Backbone as a printed PyTorch tensor [residue, N CA C, xyz], in Angstrom:
tensor([[[ 45.4250, 243.2830, -52.8470],
         [ 44.6890, 244.5310, -52.6020],
         [ 44.1820, 244.5350, -51.1670]],

        [[ 44.5330, 245.5900, -50.4250],
         [ 44.1550, 245.6860, -49.0110],
         [ 43.2110, 246.8730, -48.8010]],

        [[ 42.0540, 246.5970, -48.2240],
         [ 41.0280, 247.6180, -48.0070],
         [ 40.7070, 247.7060, -46.5200]],

        [[ 40.5940, 248.9290, -46.0110],
         [ 40.2150, 249.1520, -44.6150],
         [ 38.8440, 249.8180, -44.5770]],

        [[ 37.9050, 249.2310, -43.8170],
         [ 36.5630, 249.7810, -43.6510],
         [ 36.4120, 250.3030, -42.2290]],

        [[ 35.9700, 251.5490, -42.0790],
         [ 35.7330, 252.1330, -40.7550],
         [ 34.2850, 252.5790, -40.6490]],

        [[ 33.5440, 251.9430, -39.7320],
         [ 32.1450, 252.3070, -39.4880],
         [ 31.7630, 251.7600, -38.1240]],

        [[ 30.9960, 252.5300, -37.3620],
         [ 30.6550, 252.0830, -36.0110],
         [ 29.5010, 251.0920, -35.9730]],

        [[ 28.9110, 250.7810, -37.1200],
         [ 27.8330, 249.7920, -37.1700],
         [ 28.3410, 248.5150, -37.8480]],

        [[ 28.3360, 247.4230, -37.1060],
         [ 28.8670, 246.1640, -37.6370],
         [ 28.0760, 245.6780, -38.8540]],

        [[ 26.7690, 245.9240, -38.8660],
         [ 25.9430, 245.4970, -40.0060],
         [ 26.3750, 246.2130, -41.2800]],

        [[ 26.6740, 247.5020, -41.1480],
         [ 27.1280, 248.2770, -42.3050],
         [ 28.4780, 247.7490, -42.7870]],

        [[ 29.3820, 247.4740, -41.8400],
         [ 30.7080, 246.9580, -42.2180],
         [ 30.5850, 245.6350, -42.9730]],

        [[ 29.7270, 244.7480, -42.4710],
         [ 29.5520, 243.4440, -43.1170],
         [ 28.9590, 243.6100, -44.5180]],

        [[ 28.0140, 244.5420, -44.6500],
         [ 27.4190, 244.7870, -45.9550],
         [ 28.4270, 245.3240, -46.9560]],

        [[ 29.2580, 246.2580, -46.5120],
         [ 30.2950, 246.8170, -47.3840],
         [ 31.3090, 245.7370, -47.7700]],

        [[ 31.6740, 244.9040, -46.7900],
         [ 32.6170, 243.8120, -47.0540],
         [ 32.0790, 242.8940, -48.1550]],

        [[ 30.7950, 242.5340, -48.0700],
         [ 30.1990, 241.6330, -49.0400],
         [ 30.2070, 242.2430, -50.4430]],

        [[ 29.8440, 243.5300, -50.5190],
         [ 29.8360, 244.2210, -51.8120],
         [ 31.2370, 244.2540, -52.4140]],

        [[ 32.2210, 244.5790, -51.5800],
         [ 33.5990, 244.6890, -52.0590],
         [ 34.1660, 243.3400, -52.4960]],

        [[ 33.8430, 242.2840, -51.7610],
         [ 34.3550, 240.9620, -52.1240],
         [ 33.7400, 240.4560, -53.4270]],

        [[ 32.5190, 240.9030, -53.7360],
         [ 31.9160, 240.5470, -55.0200],
         [ 32.6440, 241.2340, -56.1690]],

        [[ 33.0940, 242.4670, -55.9020],
         [ 33.8240, 243.2060, -56.9380],
         [ 35.3040, 242.8970, -56.9740]],

        [[ 35.8590, 242.5600, -55.8060],
         [ 37.2950, 242.2750, -55.6870],
         [ 37.4740, 240.9940, -54.8680]],

        [[ 37.2760, 239.8280, -55.4980],
         [ 37.2650, 238.5470, -54.7820],
         [ 38.5540, 238.2490, -54.0020]],

        [[ 39.6760, 238.7610, -54.4470],
         [ 40.9510, 238.4470, -53.8030],
         [ 41.4060, 239.5150, -52.8100]],

        [[ 40.5360, 240.4760, -52.5300],
         [ 40.9140, 241.5750, -51.6370],
         [ 41.0250, 241.1030, -50.1880]],

        [[ 41.9760, 241.6810, -49.4640],
         [ 42.1030, 241.4770, -48.0150],
         [ 41.4310, 242.6740, -47.3520]],

        [[ 40.3660, 242.4200, -46.5910],
         [ 39.5760, 243.5120, -46.0220],
         [ 39.6280, 243.4710, -44.5000]],

        [[ 39.9490, 244.6050, -43.9010],
         [ 39.9360, 244.7290, -42.4460],
         [ 38.8650, 245.7390, -42.0360]],

        [[ 38.3270, 245.5580, -40.8170],
         [ 37.2560, 246.4230, -40.3220],
         [ 37.6310, 247.0350, -38.9760]],

        [[ 37.2320, 248.3040, -38.7740],
         [ 37.4280, 248.9730, -37.4850],
         [ 36.1510, 249.7510, -37.1470]],

        [[ 35.8740, 249.9510, -35.8350],
         [ 34.6220, 250.5900, -35.4350],
         [ 34.6740, 252.0890, -35.2030]],

        [[ 35.8800, 252.6920, -35.2480],
         [ 35.9630, 254.1290, -34.9800],
         [ 37.1930, 254.7480, -35.6360]],

        [[ 37.2500, 256.0710, -35.5600],
         [ 38.3170, 256.8160, -36.2460],
         [ 39.6880, 256.5760, -35.6150]],

        [[ 39.7330, 256.4530, -34.2840],
         [ 41.0070, 256.2410, -33.6030],
         [ 41.6550, 254.9480, -34.0600]],

        [[ 40.8660, 253.8730, -34.1000],
         [ 41.3990, 252.5790, -34.5300],
         [ 41.7600, 252.6120, -36.0110]],

        [[ 40.9940, 253.3550, -36.8020],
         [ 41.2960, 253.4920, -38.2300],
         [ 42.6830, 254.0940, -38.4170]],

        [[ 42.9660, 255.1700, -37.6980],
         [ 44.2660, 255.8300, -37.8260],
         [ 45.3860, 254.8960, -37.3780]],

        [[ 45.1610, 254.1550, -36.2790],
         [ 46.1860, 253.2200, -35.7910],
         [ 46.4950, 252.1420, -36.8280]],

        [[ 45.4450, 251.6010, -37.4430],
         [ 45.6580, 250.5520, -38.4520],
         [ 46.4190, 251.0880, -39.6610]],

        [[ 46.1020, 252.3010, -40.0500],
         [ 46.7820, 252.8940, -41.2030],
         [ 48.2610, 253.1070, -40.9050]],

        [[ 48.5680, 253.4570, -39.6700],
         [ 49.9670, 253.6430, -39.2770],
         [ 50.7080, 252.3060, -39.2460]],

        [[ 49.9920, 251.2270, -38.9730],
         [ 50.6120, 249.9120, -38.8510],
         [ 50.6340, 249.1300, -40.1630]],

        [[ 49.6000, 249.3280, -40.9920],
         [ 49.4530, 248.5120, -42.1910],
         [ 49.6820, 249.2750, -43.4760]],

        [[ 49.6530, 248.5210, -44.5710],
         [ 49.8630, 249.1010, -45.8990],
         [ 48.5900, 248.8710, -46.7140]],

        [[ 47.6890, 249.8210, -46.6770],
         [ 46.3950, 249.6760, -47.3610],
         [ 46.4020, 250.3880, -48.7060]],

        [[ 45.5790, 249.8680, -49.6080],
         [ 45.4400, 250.4840, -50.9310],
         [ 44.3130, 251.4980, -50.9860]],

        [[ 43.3060, 251.3100, -50.1380],
         [ 42.1810, 252.2380, -50.0990],
         [ 41.4870, 252.1220, -48.7370]],

        [[ 40.9620, 253.2480, -48.2650],
         [ 40.2200, 253.2950, -47.0020],
         [ 38.8070, 253.7770, -47.2930]],

        [[ 37.8230, 253.1180, -46.6710],
         [ 36.4220, 253.5200, -46.7920],
         [ 35.9390, 253.8530, -45.3950]],

        [[ 35.6420, 255.1240, -45.1550],
         [ 35.3190, 255.5760, -43.8040],
         [ 33.9570, 256.2450, -43.7150]],

        [[ 33.2350, 255.9180, -42.6330],
         [ 32.0030, 256.6240, -42.3210],
         [ 32.3510, 258.0520, -41.9310]],

        [[ 31.4600, 258.9820, -42.2030],
         [ 31.7060, 260.3770, -41.8290],
         [ 31.4790, 260.5950, -40.3430]],

        [[ 30.3890, 260.0410, -39.8060],
         [ 30.0090, 260.2670, -38.4100],
         [ 30.2190, 259.0020, -37.5870]],

        [[ 31.1980, 259.0500, -36.6770],
         [ 31.4780, 257.9330, -35.7820],
         [ 31.6720, 258.4760, -34.3730]],

        [[ 31.5310, 257.6320, -33.3490],
         [ 31.7600, 258.0910, -31.9780],
         [ 33.1770, 258.6490, -31.8200]],

        [[ 33.3290, 259.6800, -30.9940],
         [ 34.6410, 260.3080, -30.8590],
         [ 34.9210, 261.1990, -32.0490]],

        [[ 36.1070, 261.0540, -32.6020],
         [ 36.4580, 261.8620, -33.7660],
         [ 35.6510, 261.4350, -34.9870]],

        [[ 35.2960, 262.4130, -35.8140],
         [ 34.5650, 262.1100, -37.0470],
         [ 35.5360, 261.6380, -38.1290]],

        [[ 34.9610, 261.0850, -39.1900],
         [ 35.7850, 260.6820, -40.3120],
         [ 36.5090, 261.8720, -40.9300]],

        [[ 35.8780, 263.0380, -40.8800],
         [ 36.4930, 264.2510, -41.4180],
         [ 37.7140, 264.6530, -40.6010]],

        [[ 37.5940, 264.5920, -39.2770],
         [ 38.7360, 264.9080, -38.4060],
         [ 39.8850, 263.9300, -38.6510]],

        [[ 39.5460, 262.6460, -38.7500],
         [ 40.5770, 261.6240, -38.9580],
         [ 41.2280, 261.7650, -40.3300]],

        [[ 40.4550, 262.2090, -41.2980],
         [ 40.9650, 262.3540, -42.6610],
         [ 42.1820, 263.2710, -42.7030]],

        [[ 42.1290, 264.3420, -41.9440],
         [ 43.2480, 265.2830, -41.9200],
         [ 44.5270, 264.6190, -41.4270]],

        [[ 44.4170, 263.7710, -40.4190],
         [ 45.5870, 263.0610, -39.8960],
         [ 46.0620, 261.9950, -40.8760]],

        [[ 45.1110, 261.3090, -41.5090],
         [ 45.4710, 260.2770, -42.4790],
         [ 46.2910, 260.8660, -43.6220]],

        [[ 45.8910, 262.0360, -44.0920],
         [ 46.6160, 262.6640, -45.2090],
         [ 48.0240, 263.0960, -44.8080]],

        [[ 48.2290, 263.3160, -43.5070],
         [ 49.5760, 263.6160, -43.0290],
         [ 50.4200, 262.3430, -42.9580]],

        [[ 49.7970, 261.2390, -42.5260],
         [ 50.4950, 259.9640, -42.3960],
         [ 50.8050, 259.3630, -43.7620]],

        [[ 49.7840, 259.3640, -44.6260],
         [ 49.9170, 258.7370, -45.9410],
         [ 49.2010, 259.5890, -46.9940]],

        [[ 49.8800, 260.6250, -47.4890],
         [ 49.2440, 261.6080, -48.3930],
         [ 48.6110, 261.0020, -49.6400]],

        [[ 49.1490, 259.8940, -50.1340],
         [ 48.6560, 259.3230, -51.3820],
         [ 47.6270, 258.2100, -51.1890]],

        [[ 47.2690, 257.9140, -49.9400],
         [ 46.2990, 256.8520, -49.6720],
         [ 44.8910, 257.3360, -50.0210]],

        [[ 44.1940, 256.6750, -50.9580],
         [ 42.8310, 257.0980, -51.3120],
         [ 41.8540, 256.8240, -50.1630]],

        [[ 41.0430, 257.8190, -49.8280],
         [ 40.0400, 257.6720, -48.7760],
         [ 38.6660, 258.0310, -49.3460]],

        [[ 37.7560, 257.0840, -49.2830],
         [ 36.3690, 257.3230, -49.6830],
         [ 35.5410, 257.5480, -48.4280]],

        [[ 34.7570, 258.6100, -48.4060],
         [ 33.9190, 258.9220, -47.2520],
         [ 32.4730, 258.5170, -47.5470]],

        [[ 31.8890, 257.7750, -46.6020],
         [ 30.4850, 257.3650, -46.7080],
         [ 29.6640, 258.1420, -45.6930]],

        [[ 28.4160, 258.4520, -46.0240],
         [ 27.5780, 259.1760, -45.0730],
         [ 26.1070, 258.9950, -45.3920]],

        [[ 25.2750, 259.1260, -44.3510],
         [ 23.8280, 259.1310, -44.5540],
         [ 23.3480, 260.5170, -44.9720]],

        [[ 24.2180, 261.5290, -44.8310],
         [ 23.8430, 262.9020, -45.1390],
         [ 23.8910, 263.1700, -46.6470]],

        [[ 23.0390, 264.0600, -47.1430],
         [ 23.0390, 264.3950, -48.5730],
         [ 24.4020, 264.9250, -49.0060]],

        [[ 24.8100, 264.5680, -50.2070],
         [ 26.1370, 264.9530, -50.6690],
         [ 26.3020, 266.4680, -50.7960]],

        [[ 25.1870, 267.1990, -51.0290],
         [ 25.3170, 268.6480, -51.1630],
         [ 25.7310, 269.3080, -49.8540]],

        [[ 25.5630, 268.6020, -48.7250],
         [ 25.9170, 269.1840, -47.4260],
         [ 27.3780, 268.9470, -47.0590]],

        [[ 27.9540, 267.8460, -47.5200],
         [ 29.2890, 267.4770, -47.0380],
         [ 30.3330, 267.1980, -48.1150]],

        [[ 29.9010, 266.8940, -49.3240],
         [ 30.8360, 266.4370, -50.3490],
         [ 31.9850, 267.4120, -50.5940]],

        [[ 31.6710, 268.6930, -50.7760],
         [ 32.7270, 269.6630, -51.0500],
         [ 33.7160, 269.7560, -49.9080]],

        [[ 33.2120, 269.7120, -48.6730],
         [ 34.0930, 269.8400, -47.5110],
         [ 35.0660, 268.6580, -47.4240]],

        [[ 34.5800, 267.4370, -47.6190],
         [ 35.4770, 266.2880, -47.4910],
         [ 36.4500, 266.2140, -48.6700]],

        [[ 36.0160, 266.6440, -49.8430],
         [ 36.9310, 266.6640, -50.9860],
         [ 38.0400, 267.6870, -50.7700]],

        [[ 37.6880, 268.8470, -50.2250],
         [ 38.6910, 269.8770, -49.9310],
         [ 39.6690, 269.3960, -48.8700]],

        [[ 39.1860, 268.5360, -47.9680],
         [ 40.0330, 268.0290, -46.8850],
         [ 40.9620, 266.9050, -47.3570]],

        [[ 40.7820, 266.4460, -48.5920],
         [ 41.6960, 265.4380, -49.1290],
         [ 41.0770, 264.0970, -49.4630]],

        [[ 39.7690, 263.9480, -49.2720],
         [ 39.1140, 262.6820, -49.6160],
         [ 39.1310, 262.4730, -51.1250]],

        [[ 39.1170, 261.2140, -51.5290],
         [ 39.1080, 260.8980, -52.9590],
         [ 37.6980, 260.8080, -53.5220]],

        [[ 36.7070, 260.7700, -52.6120],
         [ 35.3300, 260.7090, -53.0720],
         [ 34.3560, 260.6910, -51.9090]],

        [[ 33.0940, 260.9350, -52.2320],
         [ 32.0270, 260.9790, -51.2260],
         [ 30.8590, 260.1600, -51.7420]],

        [[ 30.3820, 259.2270, -50.9190],
         [ 29.2930, 258.3460, -51.3240],
         [ 28.1890, 258.3560, -50.2780]],

        [[ 26.9600, 258.4110, -50.7320],
         [ 25.8270, 258.2840, -49.8360],
         [ 25.6040, 256.8050, -49.5320]],

        [[ 25.1690, 256.5020, -48.3180],
         [ 24.9810, 255.1040, -47.9400],
         [ 23.8060, 254.4350, -48.6500]],

        [[ 22.9740, 255.2210, -49.3240],
         [ 21.8780, 254.6130, -50.0740],
         [ 22.2530, 254.4070, -51.5500]],

        [[ 23.5660, 254.4190, -51.8270],
         [ 24.0550, 254.2050, -53.1950],
         [ 23.7580, 252.7810, -53.6580]],

        [[ 23.8010, 252.5960, -54.9610],
         [ 23.7060, 251.2550, -55.5330],
         [ 25.0300, 250.5400, -55.2710]],

        [[ 24.9990, 249.2270, -54.9770],
         [ 26.2310, 248.4980, -54.6600],
         [ 27.3410, 248.6500, -55.6960]],

        [[ 26.9760, 248.6470, -56.9880],
         [ 28.0200, 248.7440, -58.0060],
         [ 28.7080, 250.1030, -58.0060]],

        [[ 28.0600, 251.1210, -57.4110],
         [ 28.6940, 252.4320, -57.3270],
         [ 29.9100, 252.4000, -56.4140]],

        [[ 29.8290, 251.6180, -55.3380],
         [ 30.9660, 251.4920, -54.4260],
         [ 32.1480, 250.8570, -55.1420]],

        [[ 31.8750, 249.8040, -55.8930],
         [ 32.9400, 249.1330, -56.6440],
         [ 33.5370, 250.0880, -57.6830]],

        [[ 32.6820, 250.8280, -58.3800],
         [ 33.1630, 251.8040, -59.3700],
         [ 34.0340, 252.8670, -58.7090]],

        [[ 33.5910, 253.3320, -57.5370],
         [ 34.3380, 254.3700, -56.8240],
         [ 35.7150, 253.8690, -56.4170]],

        [[ 35.7850, 252.6470, -55.8920],
         [ 37.0660, 252.0640, -55.4780],
         [ 37.9880, 251.9070, -56.6790]],

        [[ 37.4510, 251.4140, -57.7880],
         [ 38.2610, 251.2470, -58.9960],
         [ 38.8360, 252.5920, -59.4580]],

        [[ 38.0220, 253.6110, -59.3850],
         [ 38.4440, 254.9350, -59.8550],
         [ 39.5360, 255.5300, -58.9650]],

        [[ 39.3370, 255.4860, -57.6460],
         [ 40.3290, 256.0980, -56.7550],
         [ 41.6300, 255.2990, -56.7340]],

        [[ 41.5410, 253.9920, -57.0120],
         [ 42.7560, 253.1760, -57.1040],
         [ 43.6410, 253.6100, -58.2740]],

        [[ 43.0210, 254.2640, -59.2430],
         [ 43.7680, 254.7750, -60.4070],
         [ 44.3020, 256.1870, -60.1490]],

        [[ 44.0860, 256.6730, -58.9230],
         [ 44.5730, 258.0040, -58.5790],
         [ 43.6280, 259.1190, -58.9570]],

        [[ 42.3740, 258.7720, -59.2890],
         [ 41.3900, 259.7760, -59.6800],
         [ 40.4010, 260.0340, -58.5500]],

        [[ 39.6230, 261.0960, -58.7090],
         [ 38.5690, 261.4110, -57.7480],
         [ 37.2610, 260.7550, -58.2090]],

        [[ 36.4640, 260.3540, -57.2270],
         [ 35.1280, 259.8670, -57.5550],
         [ 34.1540, 260.9940, -57.2600]],

        [[ 33.5960, 261.5710, -58.3140],
         [ 32.7020, 262.7250, -58.1770],
         [ 31.4410, 262.4860, -58.9880]],

        [[ 30.2790, 262.6100, -58.3520],
         [ 29.0140, 262.4540, -59.0640],
         [ 28.7290, 263.7120, -59.8800]],

        [[ 27.7660, 263.6140, -60.7760],
         [ 27.4200, 264.7510, -61.6320],
         [ 26.9530, 265.9390, -60.7990]],

        [[ 26.1960, 265.6790, -59.7300],
         [ 25.6850, 266.7790, -58.9070],
         [ 26.8150, 267.4720, -58.1420]],

        [[ 27.8190, 266.7010, -57.7020],
         [ 28.9640, 267.3100, -57.0180],
         [ 29.7650, 268.1480, -58.0110]],

        [[ 29.9460, 267.6300, -59.2220],
         [ 30.6860, 268.3700, -60.2440],
         [ 30.0080, 269.7060, -60.5400]],

        [[ 28.6830, 269.6870, -60.5730],
         [ 27.9260, 270.9180, -60.8220],
         [ 28.1160, 271.9160, -59.6750]],

        [[ 28.1190, 271.3950, -58.4590],
         [ 28.3010, 272.2680, -57.2980],
         [ 29.7200, 272.8420, -57.2740]],

        [[ 30.7070, 272.0190, -57.6440],
         [ 32.0910, 272.5030, -57.7170],
         [ 32.2010, 273.6460, -58.7180]],

        [[ 31.5190, 273.4960, -59.8510],
         [ 31.5590, 274.5320, -60.8760],
         [ 30.9140, 275.8150, -60.3750]],

        [[ 29.8370, 275.6870, -59.6040],
         [ 29.1250, 276.8700, -59.1170],
         [ 29.9450, 277.6510, -58.1000]],

        [[ 30.8700, 276.9580, -57.4220],
         [ 31.7180, 277.6310, -56.4270],
         [ 32.5670, 278.7000, -57.1000]],

        [[ 32.9760, 278.4340, -58.3430],
         [ 33.8250, 279.3860, -59.0530],
         [ 33.0410, 280.5710, -59.6170]],

        [[ 31.7270, 280.4230, -59.6910],
         [ 30.9070, 281.5110, -60.2110],
         [ 30.8010, 282.6600, -59.2160]],

        [[ 30.3650, 282.3170, -57.9960],
         [ 30.2630, 283.3570, -56.9760],
         [ 30.1040, 282.7110, -55.6060]],

        [[ 30.6000, 283.3920, -54.5970],
         [ 30.5170, 282.8780, -53.2400],
         [ 29.2960, 283.4120, -52.5060]],

        [[ 28.6400, 284.4260, -53.0840],
         [ 27.4680, 284.9660, -52.4110],
         [ 26.3690, 283.9200, -52.3960]],

        [[ 25.6090, 283.9060, -51.3380],
         [ 24.5490, 282.9260, -51.2190],
         [ 24.9960, 281.6000, -50.6440]],

        [[ 26.2890, 281.4820, -50.3290],
         [ 26.7720, 280.2470, -49.7150],
         [ 26.1960, 280.1260, -48.3130]],

        [[ 25.8330, 278.8970, -47.8770],
         [ 25.3750, 278.7170, -46.5030],
         [ 26.4520, 279.1560, -45.5190]],

        [[ 26.0320, 279.6930, -44.3880],
         [ 26.9870, 280.2330, -43.4110],
         [ 27.9870, 279.1990, -42.9320]],

        [[ 27.5620, 277.9310, -42.8070],
         [ 28.4820, 276.9160, -42.2650],
         [ 29.6420, 276.5960, -43.2020]],

        [[ 29.5170, 276.9430, -44.4710],
         [ 30.6100, 276.6820, -45.4040],
         [ 31.7890, 277.6370, -45.1890]],

        [[ 31.5790, 278.6670, -44.3620],
         [ 32.6690, 279.5890, -44.0450],
         [ 33.4920, 279.1230, -42.8540]],

        [[ 33.0750, 278.0250, -42.2260],
         [ 33.7980, 277.5030, -41.0710],
         [ 34.9670, 276.6240, -41.5210]],

        [[ 36.0520, 276.6480, -40.7590],
         [ 37.1560, 275.7330, -41.0250],
         [ 36.6980, 274.3210, -40.6480]],

        [[ 37.4680, 273.3030, -41.0210],
         [ 37.0760, 271.9330, -40.7110],
         [ 36.9740, 271.7060, -39.2080]],

        [[ 37.9140, 272.2400, -38.4440],
         [ 37.8700, 272.0720, -36.9960],
         [ 36.6750, 272.8230, -36.4030]],

        [[ 36.4410, 274.0360, -36.8810],
         [ 35.2780, 274.8060, -36.4230],
         [ 33.9860, 274.0750, -36.7640]],

        [[ 33.9570, 273.4630, -37.9350],
         [ 32.7730, 272.7350, -38.3720],
         [ 32.5010, 271.5440, -37.4600]],

        [[ 33.5640, 270.8420, -37.0450],
         [ 33.4020, 269.7000, -36.1460],
         [ 32.8710, 270.1490, -34.7880]],

        [[ 33.4390, 271.2300, -34.2580],
         [ 32.9820, 271.7640, -32.9700],
         [ 31.5400, 272.2560, -33.0980]],

        [[ 31.2490, 272.9020, -34.2010],
         [ 29.9040, 273.4130, -34.4870],
         [ 28.8630, 272.2980, -34.4260]],

        [[ 29.1490, 271.1630, -35.0740],
         [ 28.2000, 270.0510, -35.0790],
         [ 28.0300, 269.4490, -33.6840]],

        [[ 29.1160, 269.3850, -32.9350],
         [ 29.0380, 268.8330, -31.5820],
         [ 28.2180, 269.7370, -30.6670]],

        [[ 28.4320, 271.0380, -30.7840],
         [ 27.6410, 271.9910, -29.9920],
         [ 26.1570, 271.8640, -30.3420]],

        [[ 25.8920, 271.7670, -31.6280],
         [ 24.5060, 271.6690, -32.0820],
         [ 23.8540, 270.3600, -31.6480]],

        [[ 24.6800, 269.3320, -31.4180],
         [ 24.1620, 268.0320, -30.9860],
         [ 23.9600, 267.9570, -29.4810]],

        [[ 24.2910, 269.0580, -28.7810],
         [ 24.0430, 269.1090, -27.3460],
         [ 25.2340, 268.8220, -26.4590]],

        [[ 26.4190, 268.6620, -27.0480],
         [ 27.6120, 268.3920, -26.2420],
         [ 28.1050, 269.6780, -25.5760]],

        [[ 28.6170, 269.5480, -24.3590],
         [ 29.1530, 270.6990, -23.6370],
         [ 30.5660, 270.9920, -24.1230]],

        [[ 31.0680, 272.1570, -23.7710],
         [ 32.4310, 272.5440, -24.1520],
         [ 33.4370, 271.5510, -23.5880]],

        [[ 33.2350, 271.1230, -22.3540],
         [ 34.1740, 270.1800, -21.7320],
         [ 34.1200, 268.8140, -22.4130]],

        [[ 32.9370, 268.3730, -22.8170],
         [ 32.8100, 267.0860, -23.5220],
         [ 33.5100, 267.1440, -24.8770]],

        [[ 33.3650, 268.2640, -25.5610],
         [ 34.0180, 268.4350, -26.8630],
         [ 35.5320, 268.4550, -26.6910]],

        [[ 35.9970, 269.1480, -25.6670],
         [ 37.4380, 269.2230, -25.3910],
         [ 38.0170, 267.8290, -25.1790]],

        [[ 37.2930, 266.9970, -24.4290],
         [ 37.7650, 265.6350, -24.1540],
         [ 37.7750, 264.7940, -25.4190]],

        [[ 36.7460, 264.9190, -26.2300],
         [ 36.6460, 264.1320, -27.4590],
         [ 37.7360, 264.4890, -28.4640]],

        [[ 38.0060, 265.7740, -28.6110],
         [ 38.9670, 266.2460, -29.6150],
         [ 40.3750, 266.4450, -29.0650]],

        [[ 40.5710, 266.0880, -27.7770],
         [ 41.8770, 266.2270, -27.1350],
         [ 42.3770, 267.6720, -27.1790]],

        [[ 41.4680, 268.5930, -26.8560],
         [ 41.7820, 270.0170, -26.8080],
         [ 41.5110, 270.5370, -25.4050]],

        [[ 42.0390, 271.7150, -25.1000],
         [ 41.7300, 272.3330, -23.8140],
         [ 40.3490, 272.9710, -23.8780]],

        [[ 39.7300, 273.1410, -22.7170],
         [ 38.4230, 273.7890, -22.6490],
         [ 38.5140, 275.2160, -23.1890]],

        [[ 39.6160, 275.8880, -22.8940],
         [ 39.8260, 277.2570, -23.3710],
         [ 39.8400, 277.3100, -24.8980]],

        [[ 40.5190, 276.3380, -25.5150],
         [ 40.6050, 276.2960, -26.9770],
         [ 39.2260, 276.0760, -27.5960]],

        [[ 38.4600, 275.1570, -27.0150],
         [ 37.1200, 274.8890, -27.5380],
         [ 36.2230, 276.1140, -27.3670]],

        [[ 36.3870, 276.7950, -26.2370],
         [ 35.6040, 278.0150, -26.0050],
         [ 35.9310, 279.0730, -27.0550]],

        [[ 37.2010, 279.1230, -27.4400],
         [ 37.6230, 280.0710, -28.4840],
         [ 36.9810, 279.7060, -29.8140]],

        [[ 36.9780, 278.4120, -30.1170],
         [ 36.3300, 277.9490, -31.3530],
         [ 34.8470, 278.3040, -31.3300]],

        [[ 34.2080, 278.1090, -30.1820],
         [ 32.7780, 278.4000, -30.0670],
         [ 32.5150, 279.8820, -30.3510]],

        [[ 33.3680, 280.7510, -29.8040],
         [ 33.2020, 282.1900, -30.0180],
         [ 33.3430, 282.5360, -31.5040]],

        [[ 34.3240, 281.9080, -32.1820],
         [ 34.5250, 282.1510, -33.6140],
         [ 33.3160, 281.6810, -34.4090]],

        [[ 32.8150, 280.5010, -34.0430],
         [ 31.6620, 279.9330, -34.7410],
         [ 30.4500, 280.8450, -34.6140]],

        [[ 30.1910, 281.2990, -33.4000],
         [ 29.0490, 282.1860, -33.1710],
         [ 29.1790, 283.4610, -34.0000]],

        [[ 30.4000, 283.9930, -34.0680],
         [ 30.6360, 285.2250, -34.8290],
         [ 30.4110, 284.9920, -36.3230]],

        [[ 30.9750, 283.9040, -36.8430],
         [ 30.8420, 283.6220, -38.2760],
         [ 29.4050, 283.2800, -38.6690]],

        [[ 28.7120, 282.6020, -37.7560],
         [ 27.3390, 282.1850, -38.0470],
         [ 26.3230, 283.2750, -37.7320]],

        [[ 26.7660, 284.3200, -36.9890],
         [ 25.8460, 285.3880, -36.6100],
         [ 24.8020, 284.9160, -35.6210]],

        [[ 25.2200, 284.0550, -34.7070],
         [ 24.2900, 283.4890, -33.7320],
         [ 24.7890, 283.7180, -32.3070]],

        [[ 23.8920, 283.5290, -31.3360],
         [ 24.2300, 283.8360, -29.9520],
         [ 24.0590, 282.6610, -28.9950]],

        [[ 23.4210, 281.5870, -29.4400],
         [ 23.1770, 280.4700, -28.5280],
         [ 23.3350, 279.1330, -29.2330]],

        [[ 23.5680, 278.0730, -28.4300],
         [ 23.6650, 276.7240, -28.9850],
         [ 22.3340, 276.2890, -29.5930]],

        [[ 21.2420, 276.7760, -29.0180],
         [ 19.9240, 276.4190, -29.5470],
         [ 19.7690, 276.8860, -30.9930]],

        [[ 20.2990, 278.0650, -31.2920],
         [ 20.2500, 278.5760, -32.6640],
         [ 21.0830, 277.6940, -33.5860]],

        [[ 22.2280, 277.2270, -33.0910],
         [ 23.0750, 276.3260, -33.8850],
         [ 22.3300, 275.0310, -34.1770]],

        [[ 21.6530, 274.5080, -33.1550],
         [ 20.9040, 273.2570, -33.3210],
         [ 19.8100, 273.4090, -34.3640]],

        [[ 19.0670, 274.4900, -34.2840],
         [ 17.9900, 274.7390, -35.2450],
         [ 18.5460, 274.8600, -36.6570]],

        [[ 19.6640, 275.5680, -36.7940],
         [ 20.3100, 275.7300, -38.1030],
         [ 20.6970, 274.3690, -38.6730]],

        [[ 21.3110, 273.5240, -37.8400],
         [ 21.7580, 272.2000, -38.2950],
         [ 20.5860, 271.3400, -38.7440]],

        [[ 19.4950, 271.4120, -38.0050],
         [ 18.3170, 270.6320, -38.3670],
         [ 17.7450, 271.1220, -39.7000]],

        [[ 17.6670, 272.4360, -39.8630],
         [ 17.1140, 273.0110, -41.0830],
         [ 17.9620, 272.6690, -42.3070]],

        [[ 19.2860, 272.5830, -42.0820],
         [ 20.1970, 272.3000, -43.2100],
         [ 20.6020, 270.8250, -43.2820]],

        [[ 19.9270, 269.9890, -42.4770],
         [ 20.1510, 268.5280, -42.5190],
         [ 21.5990, 268.1530, -42.2550]],

        [[ 22.2140, 268.8360, -41.2770],
         [ 23.6020, 268.5610, -40.9170],
         [ 23.6970, 267.5750, -39.7590]],

        [[ 22.6120, 267.4100, -39.0280],
         [ 22.5540, 266.4210, -37.9460],
         [ 21.2390, 265.6680, -38.0280]]])
């Protein structure tokens, strides 16, 4: 069994490794500090499951997830985050993740999640299942950011975090013109006129 852990904090990686080795003593576990290296390892190696942080320097785990699903559509990917699951779980599941876990989870939950996704199933908590069900009831009342595409959402968070258009372009390997276009779409969909408004929105909704 081969597991890949991606997180920019070495302490977190070591902690996850210890938990996983207690549940899977014979597992071969590799660690990477960012999304770029995660994608490279997946292209080079044959992993059974990937555990990725959502927020890492450069590309986010969400951005990398889209590429991973193109490289290896059947590879289970579990996303970890410090953010509440109600803010991100649906988005990462729609993007192809096999599950979403908060970093304050109980250790045995990680082992349970890995066991479940290894069987080809999704790891979904009761609260996520309830939210999934509510999506089918009605779309009215949905937070404005849920109307953004995954790429728009990534640009949105970077703008709200204070990054300039040129910095975002460099990070996402896009042209400045393309990022400016994304910014215009985001402002239109969110009904906002400035980056400061985006920042305030993100803080209020616990997105950053």
